[in-house]
C-alpha positions as MATLAB code, in Angstrom:
seq = 'MNSNQSAAARKKPAPTGVALAQVDLTWARRLMLSPALALSVVIVVFVLFGATQTPMFLNGQTWINILRDAAFLAMAASFATIVLVSGGLDLSVGSVLVAGAMTAAAIADAGFSPFTAFLAGTLVGATVGFINGMLINQFLIPPIIVTLGALFAVRAVVVASTGASPIGPLPDEFDVLGQASFMGIPLPIIVAIVVVGIAHFLLNSTNYGWSVRAIGGNREAARSAGIAVKQLSVSVYVLSGASAAFTGALIASRLGSGSPTLGQGFELQVIAAAIIGGTSISGSIGTVVGAALGALLLSVLSNGLVLLRFDPTLQNFIIGLVLVAAAGLDIFRRQQMFRISARRAASSVRTG';
ca = [
     133.984 -153.140 -124.616;
     135.584 -156.379 -125.272;
     139.298 -156.237 -125.844;
     139.529 -156.108 -129.725;
     137.147 -153.164 -129.556;
     139.724 -151.757 -126.940;
     142.503 -152.241 -129.168;
     140.445 -150.480 -132.132;
     139.800 -147.512 -130.303;
     143.116 -146.853 -129.177;
     144.620 -147.249 -132.924;
     141.824 -144.888 -134.180;
     143.775 -142.193 -135.676;
     143.291 -138.378 -134.263;
     141.884 -135.866 -136.506;
     143.988 -134.034 -138.834;
     144.913 -130.814 -139.029;
     142.810 -130.317 -141.983;
     139.843 -131.509 -140.259;
     140.638 -129.253 -137.148;
     140.827 -126.435 -139.289;
     137.734 -127.133 -141.095;
     135.689 -127.355 -137.912;
     135.893 -123.551 -137.716;
     135.462 -122.794 -141.107;
     131.706 -121.753 -141.400;
     130.510 -120.456 -144.771;
     131.104 -116.810 -143.634;
     134.788 -117.418 -142.814;
     135.174 -119.343 -145.966;
     133.879 -116.270 -147.874;
     136.052 -113.837 -146.030;
     139.299 -115.722 -146.759;
     138.573 -115.801 -150.479;
     138.829 -112.427 -151.654;
     137.903 -113.433 -155.335;
     134.758 -115.302 -153.787;
     133.992 -112.370 -151.776;
     134.280 -110.004 -154.253;
     132.361 -111.585 -156.812;
     129.410 -112.054 -154.067;
     129.758 -108.231 -153.464;
     129.700 -107.122 -156.999;
     126.634 -109.502 -157.745;
     124.810 -108.010 -154.680;
     125.337 -104.512 -155.627;
     124.282 -105.050 -159.430;
     121.078 -106.768 -158.319;
     120.441 -103.915 -155.952;
     121.291 -101.439 -158.448;
     118.862 -103.219 -161.179;
     115.939 -102.833 -158.916;
     116.673  -99.080 -158.925;
     117.311  -98.180 -162.541;
     117.006 -100.331 -165.719;
     120.380  -98.662 -166.723;
     122.013 -100.961 -164.576;
     121.564 -103.619 -167.060;
     122.056 -101.663 -170.070;
     124.563 -103.001 -172.402;
     126.584  -99.663 -173.100;
     126.709  -99.007 -169.562;
     128.444 -102.515 -168.910;
     130.882 -101.616 -171.859;
     131.858  -98.437 -169.961;
     131.926 -100.196 -166.686;
     134.321 -103.093 -168.320;
     136.645 -100.418 -170.086;
     137.242  -98.165 -166.902;
     138.077 -101.419 -165.041;
     140.272 -102.314 -167.904;
     142.675  -99.294 -167.688;
     142.743  -99.813 -163.884;
     143.397 -103.516 -163.721;
     146.262 -103.298 -166.195;
     148.327 -100.819 -163.714;
     146.878 -102.707 -160.824;
     148.038 -106.045 -161.814;
     151.823 -105.185 -161.635;
     151.393 -102.583 -158.837;
     150.041 -105.886 -157.068;
     153.436 -107.799 -157.804;
     155.395 -104.475 -156.136;
     152.998 -105.089 -153.012;
     153.511 -108.622 -153.092;
     157.206 -108.244 -152.982;
     156.950 -106.130 -149.894;
     157.253 -102.766 -151.598;
     155.001 -100.072 -152.807;
     154.559  -97.783 -155.825;
     152.633  -94.624 -155.203;
     154.166  -93.240 -158.702;
     151.899  -95.142 -160.921;
     149.554  -92.001 -161.574;
     152.567  -89.512 -162.517;
     154.154  -92.368 -164.533;
     150.785  -92.912 -166.341;
     150.489  -89.353 -167.343;
     154.240  -89.285 -168.348;
     153.461  -92.565 -170.662;
     150.510  -90.934 -172.181;
     151.968  -87.605 -173.044;
     155.424  -89.316 -174.381;
     153.458  -91.487 -176.770;
     151.201  -88.668 -177.712;
     154.174  -86.696 -178.659;
     155.754  -89.378 -180.456;
     152.601  -89.976 -182.377;
     151.871  -86.464 -183.278;
     155.430  -86.499 -184.731;
     154.604  -88.776 -187.277;
     156.145  -91.724 -185.898;
     154.309  -94.982 -186.130;
     151.795  -96.136 -183.148;
     154.161  -99.025 -182.498;
     157.247  -96.569 -181.751;
     154.897  -94.117 -179.792;
     153.636  -96.753 -177.549;
     157.142  -98.484 -177.039;
     158.349  -94.852 -176.131;
     155.964  -94.199 -173.685;
     156.377  -97.513 -172.011;
     160.058  -97.071 -171.912;
     159.566  -93.779 -170.258;
     157.619  -95.734 -167.397;
     160.343  -98.457 -167.159;
     162.736  -95.957 -166.650;
     161.218  -94.035 -163.679;
     160.498  -97.843 -162.410;
     164.401  -98.585 -162.544;
     165.189  -95.291 -161.122;
     162.715  -96.045 -158.249;
     163.755  -99.284 -157.743;
     167.627  -98.495 -157.539;
     166.965  -95.427 -154.967;
     165.169  -97.938 -152.840;
     167.608 -100.980 -153.134;
     171.063  -99.288 -153.458;
     170.505  -96.361 -151.320;
     167.939  -97.961 -148.896;
     165.363  -95.406 -148.993;
     161.656  -96.448 -147.762;
     159.348  -97.164 -150.671;
     156.777  -94.661 -149.585;
     159.319  -91.855 -149.682;
     161.005  -92.529 -153.000;
     157.799  -93.220 -154.877;
     155.830  -90.529 -153.451;
     158.831  -88.178 -154.392;
     158.496  -89.731 -158.016;
     154.675  -88.920 -157.782;
     155.338  -85.377 -157.433;
     158.634  -84.974 -159.511;
     157.524  -86.762 -162.693;
     154.437  -84.825 -162.997;
     156.390  -81.679 -162.634;
     158.583  -82.703 -165.254;
     155.369  -83.563 -167.626;
     153.948  -79.997 -166.876;
     157.138  -78.166 -167.381;
     157.804  -80.237 -170.773;
     154.461  -79.628 -172.143;
     153.709  -76.054 -170.849;
     150.546  -77.884 -169.217;
     148.932  -78.269 -172.603;
     147.492  -81.086 -174.177;
     148.649  -82.832 -177.185;
     146.225  -83.577 -180.070;
     144.384  -84.408 -181.777;
     146.328  -87.454 -182.613;
     146.559  -89.648 -185.770;
     143.781  -92.044 -186.559;
     146.152  -94.774 -186.795;
     147.425  -94.090 -183.264;
     143.722  -93.920 -181.989;
     142.759  -97.205 -183.202;
     143.926  -99.594 -180.393;
     142.044  -97.246 -177.648;
     138.774  -96.635 -179.779;
     137.965  -99.726 -181.973;
     136.283 -102.858 -181.266;
     136.458 -106.712 -182.096;
     133.212 -108.540 -182.050;
     131.860 -105.718 -180.026;
     134.493 -105.646 -177.329;
     136.181 -102.394 -177.091;
     139.993 -103.394 -177.285;
     141.092 -101.847 -174.270;
     139.356 -104.670 -172.639;
     141.137 -107.136 -174.722;
     144.259 -105.820 -174.344;
     143.503 -105.850 -170.249;
     142.742 -109.267 -170.483;
     146.179 -110.222 -172.172;
     148.170 -108.034 -169.643;
     146.434 -109.388 -166.672;
     146.869 -112.612 -167.928;
     150.627 -112.304 -168.084;
     150.833 -110.740 -164.535;
     148.754 -113.784 -163.347;
     151.151 -116.279 -165.211;
     154.168 -114.249 -164.050;
     153.508 -114.366 -160.332;
     151.887 -117.729 -160.047;
     153.283 -120.122 -162.511;
     157.038 -118.983 -162.662;
     160.134 -118.948 -160.412;
     160.239 -115.573 -160.518;
     156.577 -115.247 -159.071;
     157.701 -117.549 -156.200;
     160.818 -115.636 -155.630;
     158.856 -112.340 -155.461;
     156.672 -114.139 -152.879;
     159.924 -115.098 -150.927;
     161.404 -111.896 -150.573;
     158.045 -110.585 -149.541;
     157.574 -112.951 -146.756;
     161.231 -112.721 -145.517;
     163.748 -110.618 -147.449;
     166.898 -112.036 -145.432;
     165.596 -115.536 -145.534;
     165.051 -115.332 -149.416;
     168.955 -113.761 -149.726;
     170.073 -116.765 -147.604;
     168.340 -119.099 -149.923;
     170.338 -117.588 -153.100;
     167.755 -115.024 -154.219;
     169.062 -112.178 -156.084;
     166.862 -109.687 -153.716;
     167.975 -106.300 -155.041;
     167.838 -107.153 -158.827;
     164.472 -108.851 -158.312;
     163.420 -106.040 -156.298;
     164.508 -103.673 -159.003;
     162.549 -105.582 -161.659;
     159.260 -105.596 -159.814;
     159.215 -101.441 -160.093;
     160.430 -101.728 -163.738;
     157.200 -103.855 -164.740;
     155.025 -101.501 -162.401;
     156.271  -98.381 -164.280;
     156.168 -100.124 -167.815;
     152.693 -101.132 -167.011;
     151.427  -97.689 -165.752;
     152.908  -95.742 -168.487;
     151.427  -98.389 -171.199;
     148.145  -98.008 -169.816;
     148.325  -94.034 -170.072;
     149.378  -94.569 -173.783;
     146.361  -96.635 -174.052;
     144.247  -93.934 -172.473;
     145.472  -91.200 -174.684;
     144.771  -93.423 -177.729;
     141.259  -94.017 -176.194;
     140.777  -89.979 -175.630;
     142.542  -88.987 -179.052;
     144.837  -86.634 -177.200;
     147.273  -86.609 -174.355;
     146.438  -84.435 -171.439;
     148.819  -83.252 -168.634;
     145.905  -83.592 -166.091;
     145.531  -87.760 -166.665;
     146.082  -89.922 -163.804;
     145.352  -87.617 -161.011;
     144.555  -89.867 -157.799;
     144.962  -93.005 -160.198;
     147.605  -94.376 -157.897;
     145.046  -94.556 -154.976;
     142.689  -96.452 -156.990;
     145.637  -98.805 -158.026;
     146.335  -99.658 -154.637;
     142.732  -99.665 -153.474;
     142.081 -102.407 -156.344;
     145.221 -104.296 -155.365;
     144.028 -104.185 -151.519;
     140.297 -104.682 -152.239;
     141.512 -107.725 -154.226;
     142.989 -109.143 -151.252;
     146.528 -108.129 -151.416;
     148.223 -107.874 -148.158;
     150.148 -104.693 -147.598;
     152.804 -106.597 -145.280;
     153.884 -108.503 -148.511;
     153.983 -111.971 -149.684;
     150.071 -112.530 -150.174;
     148.240 -111.482 -152.964;
     146.755 -112.393 -156.529;
     146.519 -110.343 -159.876;
     142.885 -111.845 -160.200;
     142.210 -110.159 -157.094;
     143.422 -106.859 -158.152;
     141.451 -107.176 -161.161;
     138.448 -108.033 -159.497;
     139.066 -105.213 -157.179;
     139.318 -102.799 -160.199;
     136.076 -104.326 -161.480;
     134.180 -103.431 -158.293;
     135.818  -99.808 -157.835;
     134.410  -99.471 -161.542;
     130.875 -100.874 -160.856;
     130.841  -98.832 -157.667;
     131.868  -95.434 -159.322;
     129.452  -96.030 -162.339;
     126.816  -97.562 -160.218;
     126.761  -94.654 -157.793;
     126.369  -92.091 -160.586;
     123.470  -94.129 -162.234;
     122.051  -94.308 -158.823;
     122.210  -90.428 -158.367;
     124.539  -90.433 -155.232;
     126.066  -87.241 -154.375;
     129.938  -87.205 -155.674;
     131.225  -86.709 -151.991;
     128.945  -89.815 -150.891;
     130.532  -91.693 -153.769;
     134.155  -91.285 -152.224;
     132.793  -92.086 -148.772;
     131.597  -95.290 -149.974;
     134.579  -96.185 -151.638;
     136.593  -95.228 -148.857;
     134.763  -97.761 -146.701;
     135.219 -100.396 -148.923;
     139.141  -99.581 -148.773;
     138.880  -99.890 -144.928;
     136.837 -103.028 -144.986;
     139.387 -104.626 -147.099;
     142.057 -103.439 -144.926;
     140.331 -105.283 -141.972;
     139.745 -108.452 -143.999;
     143.401 -108.533 -144.656;
     144.165 -108.723 -141.142;
     141.100 -111.082 -140.387;
     142.737 -113.307 -143.145;
     146.245 -113.418 -141.941;
     144.875 -114.131 -137.996;
     142.791 -117.116 -139.621;
     145.638 -118.607 -141.533;
     147.877 -118.491 -138.693;
     145.273 -120.174 -136.703;
     144.904 -122.932 -139.083;
     148.624 -123.488 -139.529;
     149.016 -123.409 -135.765;
     146.263 -126.098 -135.561;
     147.795 -128.278 -138.468;
     151.137 -128.076 -136.608;
     149.543 -128.957 -133.214;
     147.675 -132.032 -134.938;
     151.082 -132.995 -136.440;
     152.593 -133.074 -133.228;
     149.978 -135.492 -131.519;
     149.719 -137.639 -134.504;
     153.442 -137.802 -135.028;
];
């Protein structure tokens, strides 16, 4: 090797951190590191399998039912995801949903306009969220305790105030939003797309969203950076409560009545949709789109397993396995992200 070649070899830059990281990113790891991609693959595989077992899997009405069920879940899961990203937890969404449904139904049944009914129901949910947020941030009670208490307390108030009796049938003008369609697409699906879009924009494209991620990553560091941590934390619970109550009002509109039995177990489905969609239970990491895809996967599973004639107990078992697998993937993703960051930092030191 001559002197020129030797000098060129010495000047050759070391591999960058990105290159080092990409060496280990096989297609399988890339799939697991992308929750949206992984969920899309799982949904497609399950649908293809189901289609080989029964033609009902490809029936248009079947998919309308699947998407409508997913729409209700996705609306509540979108803003519950923002709570999780902030480092919080909202287990009260099921009870808040029924409170919103019964309030809206009662207002509509009294002869008020649909707008007034939906607004009243949504405000009830926002109020519960505000109380949850204040108890968590002002009295420093853990979110799991506050929202679990709200889960029982709110439903108890609903049952006591209604005598455990449904409210209905409701006026036709109130039922329109939940039952009508536009160009063959049920309005709840269209409303859900709008709500999910708003939540996605709020979390990913605004200073509010970045501040939420900051307090979820390190609350004290966020406070030191000048973020109003307590006020921001209260606001995410207000938004979660409002979205859950609005979802309940929309379900009441869909059913044409309000029932005090609505929303039982709904909070677990919401949390499951968020976690399956890649939201970390440790805070800071998560996407609204992932939560919406998680809601779609749960809807595909629940409806698909019925079409495949699976035993109901086995259906819950399979959904439970999916949730545990999603939590395991969350841990795997964090480990991989840490390793990639460490390699990039090491490479920067070597090339600096």
